[in-house]
C-alpha positions in Angstrom: -6.4 -0.5 98.0 -8.2 -3.6 96.9 -7.1 -7.0 98.2 -5.1 -9.6 96.4 -6.9 -12.9 95.5 -5.8 -14.6 98.7 -7.6 -11.9 100.7 -11.0 -12.8 99.4 -14.3 -11.5 98.4 -15.3 -10.2 101.8 -12.4 -7.8 102.0 -13.1 -6.5 98.5 -16.7 -5.7 99.5 -15.5 -4.1 102.8 -13.3 -1.8 100.7 -16.2 -0.9 98.5 -18.1 0.0 101.7 -15.2 2.2 102.9 -15.1 3.9 99.5 -18.9 4.6 99.9 -19.7 2.7 96.7 -21.8 0.2 98.7 -24.1 2.1 100.9 -26.9 -0.4 101.8 -27.0 -3.6 103.8 -28.8 -5.5 101.1 -26.1 -4.8 98.5 -23.4 -5.7 101.0 -25.0 -9.1 101.7 -25.6 -9.8 98.0 -22.0 -9.0 97.0 -20.6 -11.1 99.9 -22.8 -14.1 98.8 -21.3 -14.3 95.3 -17.6 -14.8 95.1 -16.1 -12.8 92.2 -13.3 -15.4 91.8 -16.0 -17.8 90.5 -16.3 -15.7 87.4 -12.6 -14.8 86.8 -10.5 -17.6 85.2 -7.4 -18.1 87.2 -8.8 -15.9 90.0 -5.5 -14.3 90.8 -6.7 -10.8 90.2 -10.4 -11.4 90.9 -10.6 -8.9 93.7 -8.9 -6.0 92.0 -11.2 -3.1 91.4 -10.7 -3.2 87.6 -12.2 -5.2 84.7 -10.7 -8.7 84.3 -10.4 -10.9 81.3 -12.8 -13.8 81.1 -11.3 -14.9 77.8 -12.7 -14.7 74.2 -11.9 -11.0 74.1 -14.5 -10.3 76.9 -14.1 -8.9 80.4 -16.0 -8.9 83.7 -16.7 -5.4 84.8 -14.9 -3.9 87.8 -16.5 -4.7 91.2 -17.5 -1.1 91.8 -19.6 -1.2 88.6 -21.5 -4.2 89.8 -22.0 -2.5 93.2 -23.3 0.7 91.6 -25.7 -1.3 89.5 -27.0 -3.2 92.5 -27.4 0.0 94.5 -29.4 1.5 91.7 -31.7 -1.5 91.5 -31.9 -2.4 95.2 -35.5 -1.2 95.7 -36.6 -3.8 93.1 -35.1 -6.8 94.9 -37.4 -9.4 96.3 -36.6 -12.0 99.0 -35.3 -15.2 97.3 -35.1 -13.4 93.9 -32.1 -13.3 91.6 -30.3 -10.5 89.7 -28.4 -11.1 86.5 -25.9 -8.4 85.4 -25.4 -8.7 81.7 -23.0 -6.4 80.0 -23.6 -5.0 76.6 -20.2 -3.6 75.6 
């Protein structure tokens, strides 16, 4: 079960690790550095493992989708680099 908003980003990431979605240290560190609530207006369901409305008829993908994408791309990360996850519908 994924944590409520008051539980925080770190607990959400730890659940993704237990679910074996996040399997590498680098993806764990990256996902813990960026708080999902910063991208979810209202933040009250930010840590649920489901897409969340970001208004204007758009959603932010579920956390497991971001984790899978990062795991797939992790071999291309460079120290100090950035990764932008842009959805396309």
